[in-house]
C-alpha positions in Angstrom: -18.7 8.8 1.0 -17.1 8.4 4.4 -13.5 7.4 5.2 -14.8 3.8 5.9 -16.2 3.6 2.4 -13.0 4.7 0.8 -11.0 2.4 3.1 -13.2 -0.5 2.1 -12.7 0.2 -1.6 -8.9 0.3 -0.9 -9.0 -3.1 0.8 -11.0 -4.6 -2.1 -8.7 -3.1 -4.7 -5.6 -4.3 -2.8 -7.0 -7.8 -2.7 -7.7 -7.7 -6.4 -4.1 -6.3 -6.9 -2.6 -9.4 -5.3 -4.5 -11.8 -7.6 -4.1 -9.8 -10.8 -0.4 -9.2 -10.2 0.2 -12.9 -9.4 -1.4 -13.9 -12.8 0.2 -11.0 -14.7 3.8 -11.4 -13.4 4.2 -15.0 -14.7 7.2 -14.9 -17.0 7.8 -11.2 -16.5 10.8 -9.8 -14.5 9.5 -8.4 -11.3 11.2 -5.0 -11.7 9.7 -4.6 -15.2 6.3 -5.6 -13.9 6.6 -3.0 -11.1 7.6 -0.3 -13.7 4.6 -1.2 -15.8 2.3 -1.0 -12.8 3.8 2.4 -11.9 3.2 3.8 -15.3 -0.5 2.7 -15.2 -0.9 4.2 -11.6 0.7 7.4 -12.7 -1.5 7.8 -15.7 -4.6 6.9 -13.7 -3.7 9.2 -10.8 -3.0 12.2 -13.1 -6.2 11.6 -15.0 -8.1 11.7 -11.7 -6.3 14.8 -10.5 -6.9 16.6 -13.8 -10.5 15.4 -14.1 -11.2 16.7 -10.6 -9.4 19.9 -11.1 -7.0 19.3 -8.3 -3.9 19.9 -10.4 -4.3 23.6 -9.7 -3.1 23.1 -6.1 0.4 22.2 -7.2 1.7 25.8 -6.9 0.5 26.0 -3.3 2.3 22.9 -2.0 4.8 23.5 0.7 8.3 22.3 0.6 7.6 20.1 3.6 4.7 18.5 1.8 6.8 17.9 -1.3 9.6 16.3 0.7 7.2 13.9 2.6 5.2 13.1 -0.5 8.5 12.2 -2.3 9.6 10.1 0.6 6.2 8.4 0.6 6.6 7.7 -3.1 10.0 6.2 -2.6 8.7 3.9 0.2 5.8 2.9 -2.1 8.3 2.0 -4.9 10.4 -0.1 -2.5 7.2 -1.8 -1.2 5.9 -2.6 -4.7 9.3 -3.9 -6.0 9.6 -6.2 -3.0 5.9 -7.2 -3.3 6.2 -8.2 -6.9 9.5 -10.1 -6.3 7.8 -12.0 -3.4 4.8 -12.8 -5.6 7.2 -14.4 -8.1 8.7 -16.5 -5.4 5.7 -17.6 -3.4 1.9 -18.1 -3.6 -0.2 -14.9 -3.3 -1.9 -16.5 -0.2 1.5 -16.5 1.6 2.7 -13.1 0.3 -0.5 -11.0 0.9 -0.8 -11.8 4.7 2.8 -10.9 5.4 2.5 -7.7 3.3 -0.5 -6.8 5.5 1.8 -6.8 8.5 2.1 -3.2 7.4 -1.0 -2.6 9.5 0.6 -3.2 12.9 3.7 -1.4 11.8 1.6 1.6 10.7 -0.2 1.8 14.0 3.2 1.6 15.9 4.7 4.3 13.6 1.5 6.5 14.0 1.9 6.2 17.8 5.6 7.0 17.8 5.8 9.7 15.0 2.3 11.2 15.0 1.6 10.7 18.7 -1.7 8.9 18.0 -3.0 7.0 20.9 -3.5 3.2 20.8 -6.5 1.9 22.7 -6.3 -1.5 24.3 -9.0 -2.7 21.8 -6.8 -1.5 18.9 -3.7 -3.2 20.3 -5.6 -6.4 20.9 -7.2 -6.5 17.5 -3.9 -5.7 15.7 -2.1 -8.3 17.7 -4.6 -10.9 16.7 -4.3 -9.8 13.0 -0.5 -10.0 13.2 -0.7 -13.5 14.8 -3.2 -14.5 12.1 -0.8 -13.3 9.3 2.0 -15.3 10.8 -0.1 -18.4 11.1 -1.1 -18.4 7.5 2.4 -19.4 6.5 3.1 -22.1 9.2 
């Protein structure tokens, strides 16, 4: 499968996440809901890593990789905690588009930190997506 196939699966799963979380979080403290989600994700990810035999690569990870993967995990935790709290406070149809403003931020960060180029088409498309996300709440 190509990167586009995996990215499409990720988008579909993220959309399902918003709806499933909104239903599941009713009457549950947001931090506890996030903790439960993290346990499920941890078990699922380790089952996949073990099932695919990728756990053998642990010993070859560089210190740099471990540091950045740890920082990425912390950023994910902050994102999920804030996302679940926002879902408790507002409709999923308001929260999800604002959450997806991560797309323009990712593109800017990729340009600044990874020196990736931004074409005029990418800039225009992402600008329209950002405007669209903002309009969903007005």
